[in-house]
C-alpha positions in Angstrom: 71.5 35.4 -105.5 68.1 37.0 -105.9 66.4 33.6 -105.9 68.1 32.5 -102.7 66.5 35.2 -100.6 62.9 33.9 -100.9 64.2 30.3 -100.3 65.9 31.4 -97.1 62.7 33.1 -95.9 60.7 29.9 -96.6 63.3 27.8 -94.7 63.2 30.2 -91.8 59.4 29.9 -91.6 59.6 26.1 -91.8 62.2 26.0 -89.0 60.0 28.3 -86.9 56.9 26.2 -87.5 58.8 23.0 -86.7 60.2 24.6 -83.5 56.7 25.6 -82.4 55.3 22.2 -83.3 58.1 20.5 -81.4 57.6 22.8 -78.4 53.9 21.9 -78.2 54.6 18.2 -78.6 57.0 18.5 -75.6 54.3 20.4 -73.6 51.7 17.7 -74.4 54.0 14.9 -73.6 55.0 16.5 -70.3 51.4 17.1 -69.5 50.6 13.4 -70.2 53.5 12.3 -68.1 52.3 14.6 -65.3 48.7 13.4 -65.5 49.5 9.7 -65.9 52.4 9.4 -63.5 52.1 12.2 -60.8 48.3 12.5 -60.8 47.5 8.9 -61.4 46.3 8.3 -57.8 43.9 11.3 -57.9 42.3 10.2 -61.1 42.0 6.6 -59.9 40.2 7.9 -56.8 37.9 9.9 -58.9 37.1 7.0 -61.1 36.5 4.7 -58.1 34.2 7.4 -56.7 32.2 7.5 -59.9 32.2 3.8 -60.5 32.1 2.3 -56.9 30.2 2.9 -53.8 30.3 1.3 -50.4 26.9 0.8 -48.7 26.0 -0.5 -45.3 24.5 -4.0 -44.9 22.2 -4.0 -41.9 22.6 -6.7 -39.3 19.7 -8.9 -38.4 18.0 -7.5 -35.4 17.8 -9.7 -32.2 14.5 -11.3 -31.2 12.4 -10.1 -28.2 10.8 -13.0 -26.3 8.4 -13.2 -23.5 9.3 -15.0 -20.3 8.2 -18.4 -21.8 10.3 -17.9 -25.0 7.4 -16.9 -27.2 8.4 -14.4 -29.9 7.1 -10.9 -29.5 9.3 -9.1 -32.0 11.4 -10.7 -34.8 13.0 -9.9 -38.1 11.9 -11.4 -41.5 13.6 -11.3 -44.9 12.1 -9.0 -47.5 13.0 -7.5 -50.8 14.3 -4.0 -51.3 14.5 -2.5 -54.7 17.4 -0.1 -55.7 18.3 1.7 -58.9 21.7 2.1 -60.7 21.0 5.3 -62.6 23.9 4.9 -65.0 22.3 1.8 -66.4 18.9 3.3 -66.9 18.2 4.7 -70.5 15.0 6.4 -69.4 15.6 7.4 -65.8 12.5 9.7 -65.5 10.2 7.1 -67.0 11.4 4.2 -64.9 11.2 6.3 -61.7 7.7 7.3 -62.6 6.6 3.7 -63.0 8.0 2.8 -59.6 6.5 5.8 -58.0 3.0 4.8 -59.1 3.5 1.3 -57.6 5.0 2.4 -54.3 2.8 5.5 -54.0 5.9 7.7 -53.8 6.3 11.2 -55.4 8.3 10.4 -58.6 10.0 13.9 -58.4 11.5 13.0 -55.1 12.7 9.6 -56.4 14.1 11.2 -59.5 16.1 13.8 -57.5 17.5 11.1 -55.3 18.6 8.9 -58.2 20.3 11.9 -60.0 22.2 12.7 -56.8 23.2 9.1 -56.1 24.4 8.2 -59.6 25.5 4.6 -58.8 23.0 3.5 -56.1 19.6 4.7 -55.0 16.9 3.0 -52.9 13.5 3.1 -54.7 11.5 0.7 -52.6 12.9 -0.2 -49.2 11.6 -3.3 -47.5 8.7 -3.6 -49.8 5.8 -6.1 -49.2 5.7 -9.2 -51.3 3.0 -7.8 -53.7 4.9 -4.5 -54.3 8.2 -6.3 -54.9 6.6 -8.7 -57.4 4.9 -5.9 -59.3 8.3 -4.1 -59.7 10.1 -7.3 -60.6 7.5 -8.2 -63.3 8.3 -4.9 -65.2 11.8 -6.2 -65.8 13.1 -2.6 -65.7 16.7 -2.0 -66.8 18.9 -0.7 -63.9 16.5 -1.9 -61.2 17.9 -4.6 -58.8 16.8 -6.3 -55.6 18.6 -6.9 -52.3 17.4 -9.0 -49.4 17.0 -7.0 -46.1 15.5 -7.7 -42.7 12.2 -6.1 -41.7 10.9 -6.0 -38.1 7.8 -8.0 -37.6 5.5 -8.2 -34.6 3.5 -11.4 -34.8 1.1 -10.5 -31.9 0.4 -7.1 -33.5 -0.9 -4.7 -30.9 0.0 -6.9 -27.9 2.4 -5.1 -25.5 3.0 -2.5 -28.2 4.1 0.3 -25.9 6.4 -2.0 -24.1 8.0 -3.4 -27.3 8.0 -0.1 -29.2 8.9 -0.1 -32.9 11.8 0.6 -35.3 12.4 2.9 -38.2 13.3 2.1 -41.8 16.9 1.5 -41.0 16.0 -0.8 -38.1 16.8 1.9 -35.4 14.7 1.6 -32.3 12.4 4.5 -31.9 10.4 3.6 -28.8 9.9 1.1 -26.0 12.4 -1.8 -25.5 13.4 -1.4 -29.1 14.8 2.0 -28.4 16.1 1.4 -24.8 18.2 -1.6 -26.0 18.8 -0.5 -29.6 22.6 -0.8 -29.4 22.4 -4.5 -28.3 19.4 -5.5 -30.5 20.6 -4.1 -33.8 24.1 -5.8 -33.9 26.9 -4.5 -36.1 26.4 -3.7 -39.8 28.4 -5.1 -42.6 29.7 -3.5 -45.9 28.9 -4.1 -49.5 31.0 -2.7 -52.4 28.9 -1.7 -55.4 30.7 -1.3 -58.8 29.8 -0.2 -62.3 32.0 -1.5 -65.1 32.8 0.2 -68.4 29.6 -1.2 -70.0 27.6 0.4 -67.1 26.8 -3.0 -65.6 26.3 -3.2 -61.9 27.8 -5.8 -59.6 28.2 -6.0 -55.9 30.2 -7.9 -53.4 30.0 -8.1 -49.6 33.2 -6.9 -48.0 32.2 -7.5 -44.4 29.4 -9.8 -43.2 27.1 -8.2 -40.6 27.0 -9.4 -37.0 23.4 -10.2 -35.8 22.0 -8.5 -32.7 21.5 -10.1 -29.4 18.1 -11.5 -28.2 16.3 -10.2 -25.2 13.9 -12.1 -22.8 11.3 -10.0 -21.0 9.6 -10.7 -17.7 6.3 -10.1 -19.5 4.0 -13.2 -20.0 2.2 -13.2 -23.3 -0.9 -14.9 -21.9 -1.2 -12.6 -18.9 -0.6 -9.6 -21.2 -3.5 -10.7 -23.4 -5.8 -11.0 -20.4 -4.8 -7.6 -19.0 -5.4 -5.9 -22.4 -8.8 -7.6 -22.8 -9.9 -6.6 -19.3 -8.7 -3.1 -19.9 -10.8 -2.7 -23.0 -13.8 -4.1 -21.2 -13.4 -1.7 -18.3 -12.9 1.3 -20.6 -16.0 0.4 -22.5 -18.1 0.2 -19.3 -16.7 3.5 -18.0 -16.6 5.3 -21.3 -12.9 6.1 -20.7 -10.5 7.4 -23.4 -7.3 6.0 -21.9 -6.2 3.5 -19.3 -3.5 1.2 -18.1 -3.1 -2.1 -16.2 0.1 -3.3 -14.6 0.4 -6.9 -13.4 3.3 -7.6 -11.1 4.7 -10.5 -9.1 4.8 -9.1 -5.6 7.5 -11.5 -4.5 10.1 -10.7 -7.2 8.8 -7.4 -8.6 8.7 -8.8 -12.1 6.3 -7.1 -14.4 4.1 -9.8 -16.0 1.9 -7.5 -18.0 1.8 -3.8 -18.8 -1.3 -3.0 -20.8 -2.2 0.4 -22.4 -5.1 1.8 -24.3 -5.3 3.4 -26.8 -2.6 1.4 -28.5 -1.2 0.8 -32.0 0.1 -1.9 -34.4 3.9 -1.6 -34.5 3.8 -3.3 -38.0 2.0 -0.1 -39.2 4.2 2.4 -37.4 3.7 5.1 -40.0 0.1 5.4 -38.9 1.0 5.9 -35.2 0.1 9.1 -33.4 2.0 10.4 -30.3 -1.1 9.6 -28.1 -1.1 6.0 -29.1 2.6 5.6 -28.5 2.2 6.9 -24.9 2.9 4.3 -22.1 0.5 5.5 -19.5 1.9 3.2 -16.8 5.2 5.1 -16.7 4.3 8.6 -18.1 1.0 9.5 -16.6 1.1 11.4 -13.2 -2.0 11.6 -10.9 -2.9 12.0 -7.3 -3.1 8.5 -5.8 -5.9 9.3 -3.2 -6.7 6.8 -0.5 -4.3 4.2 -1.9 -1.5 6.3 -0.5 -2.6 5.6 3.0 -0.6 2.4 2.8 2.5 4.5 2.8 1.4 6.6 5.7 0.5 3.6 7.9 3.5 1.5 6.8 5.9 4.2 7.8 4.3 4.6 11.2 4.4 0.8 11.8 8.0 0.6 10.6 8.9 3.4 13.1 7.0 1.5 15.8 4.9 4.6 16.4 1.7 2.5 16.4 0.5 -1.1 16.0 -2.3 -2.6 13.9 -4.6 -3.0 16.9 -4.2 0.5 18.4 -7.5 2.4 18.5 -7.8 5.9 17.1 -10.7 8.3 17.6 -11.7 9.4 14.1 -13.9 12.1 15.5 -16.9 11.2 13.4 -15.1 12.2 10.3 -13.9 15.7 11.1 -10.5 17.2 12.1 -8.9 20.6 12.1 -5.2 21.0 11.0 -3.7 24.5 11.5 -7.1 26.2 11.2 -8.4 24.1 8.2 -11.2 21.6 8.8 -11.0 18.3 6.8 -14.0 16.0 6.5 -14.2 12.3 5.9 -16.6 11.0 3.2 -18.3 8.9 6.0 -18.2 9.5 9.7 -16.2 7.1 11.8 -15.7 6.8 15.5 -13.1 4.5 17.1 -11.1 2.5 14.6 -8.0 0.4 14.8 -5.1 1.1 12.5 -6.2 -1.9 10.4 -9.7 -0.4 10.5 -8.4 3.0 9.3 -7.0 1.3 6.3 -10.0 -0.9 5.7 -12.5 2.0 6.1 -10.2 4.5 4.3 -10.5 7.0 7.1 -8.9 10.4 6.2 -9.0 11.5 9.8 -7.3 8.4 11.0 -4.6 8.7 8.3 -4.0 12.3 9.3 -3.6 11.5 12.9 -1.0 8.8 12.1 0.9 11.2 9.8 1.1 13.8 12.6 2.8 11.2 14.8 5.4 10.7 12.1 6.1 14.4 11.6 7.0 16.1 8.3 10.7 15.1 8.0 10.2 11.4 8.8 7.1 11.2 6.6 9.0 12.7 3.7 11.9 10.3 4.2 9.5 7.3 3.8 7.9 8.8 0.8 11.3 8.9 -0.9 12.1 5.4 0.4 9.1 4.0 -1.3 10.5 5.4 -4.5 8.1 8.3 -5.1 9.6 11.3 -6.9 12.1 9.1 -8.7 12.2 6.7 -11.6 11.6 3.1 -10.9 14.4 1.9 -13.3 12.1 -0.2 -15.4 14.2 0.8 -18.4 11.4 2.1 -20.6 11.8 5.4 -22.4 9.6 8.3 -21.3 9.3 7.3 -17.6 8.6 10.3 -15.4 9.6 10.7 -11.7 6.2 11.9 -10.5 5.7 15.0 -8.4 6.9 15.3 -4.8 7.6 18.5 -3.0 10.4 18.8 -0.4 9.4 19.6 3.1 10.6 23.2 2.7 7.7 23.7 0.2 5.0 22.1 2.3 2.1 24.2 3.5 0.6 24.0 7.0 -1.8 21.4 5.9 0.4 19.4 3.5 1.2 16.6 5.9 -2.6 15.9 6.2 -3.2 16.2 2.5 -0.3 14.0 1.5 -1.3 11.3 4.2 -4.5 10.7 2.2 -2.9 10.9 -1.3 -3.3 14.6 -2.2 -0.6 17.2 -3.1 1.5 14.4 -4.5 1.7 12.9 -8.1 2.7 9.4 -8.9 2.7 7.0 -11.9 0.7 3.8 -12.0 3.9 1.8 -11.9 5.0 3.5 -8.8 1.7 2.7 -7.2 2.1 -0.9 -8.0 5.3 -0.9 -6.1 3.3 -0.3 -2.9 2.4 -4.0 -3.0 6.0 -5.0 -2.8 7.8 -5.9 0.3 10.7 -6.1 0.9 11.9 -4.3 -2.3 10.5 -1.4 -4.3 9.5 -1.7 -8.0 12.8 -0.5 -9.3 13.7 -4.0 -10.4 10.5 -4.7 -12.2 10.4 -5.7 -15.8 14.1 -5.3 -16.4 14.8 -7.4 -19.6 17.3 -10.1 -19.2 19.9 -10.4 -22.1 20.7 -13.8 -23.4 24.3 -14.7 -23.1 25.4 -11.8 -20.9 27.1 -12.1 -17.6 24.4 -10.3 -15.7 22.9 -12.4 -13.0 19.4 -13.2 -14.2 17.1 -16.2 -13.7 16.2 -18.5 -16.6 12.9 -16.8 -17.2 14.1 -13.2 -17.0 14.0 -11.2 -13.8 17.0 -10.7 -11.5 17.9 -13.3 -8.9 19.2 -10.4 -6.8 17.4 -7.4 -5.4 18.4 -4.2 -7.2 20.4 -1.6 -5.3 17.4 0.7 -5.7 15.2 -1.8 -3.9 14.2 -0.7 -0.4 12.5 -2.2 2.6 9.3 -0.2 3.2 
């Protein structure tokens, strides 16, 4: 009896240990069932997130042509290097090597690669020499993918008109920006996966749709001549900036739009804001005597005068509301045609006084001053025109000879047009769209904004 008591105590302990062991086995089994059955989807998503990544495949950007079908902007195929950090035994060392080749801060590259885990660009759209130097190192975890890079074969030619694109082929200025949605197309998708051995492989899930092409009214040869002549004129006058606009007066099509200073859109990282500026649409200045065309045209349209009517130009001196205005040269009797030919301020003022303030202002607006032309280039300004309510007692005289008003060079070019204003100039024609354009770009129909002046 005495020996059975210790035996019973041992059995009780064994039963207790067995019960505890059985309990924990049940807990572990239930936990496994919970994780593998009820939480399977969550863990599968986590695994896919760590082992897979979907990246965008950029579409090939559309070509920009001149009116004769010559390529002004196109896309070429280049190599882009990317890293799969999970495959790289020496991430810091590899990134340091690539940083020296690409002249990129290795610390920035390392931080990007650590954050990305499965995919990280290390040399986007590299030139042929850079890509070959990286490839020759045969670095583990470094791969190459073909991408499109924007290329401007004529370099600086029409740079402000064409504009340029960013690293992801987004338009940043000029036509590239204005029609970015159409030029860039629709991107595709690539699935990048890393297997259990940390090997990378990718597959395209959706092919990209290429962008549409655009045909400009600009003529490459005329553009070249305009830019050459602008450089010559600036050298002779020691000017720091200038612009030339060449327009077909019958259709309003812009054949050339030259600017200096300029830039090479292939080297867009070196561009300064001043070189990006399109002076033809963004610069505002007082037109001076060229504005007398508006004054005289308005009076002729209203039948308030005729080309042969004689005006006494008072030997170049006139008083308006107590203020005396002098001509640069004294003139006596001049016809309306002579007032324009001799650029008589006194004659222009007398014609403007016949028009009156309200009627004169109406024609200023009808010619398109104080509003955008609709050329569809970013950065276009409306110019500066004051409503009649803000005119001074001498404003009608000042404006008649091109003072107290600010216009752009492109608006001034529109004065040469009759019957329509320059609002239809230079509008690019899209290939394959239902818009009514002629074969060489330029609308067959006058734009609604066009006006008879």
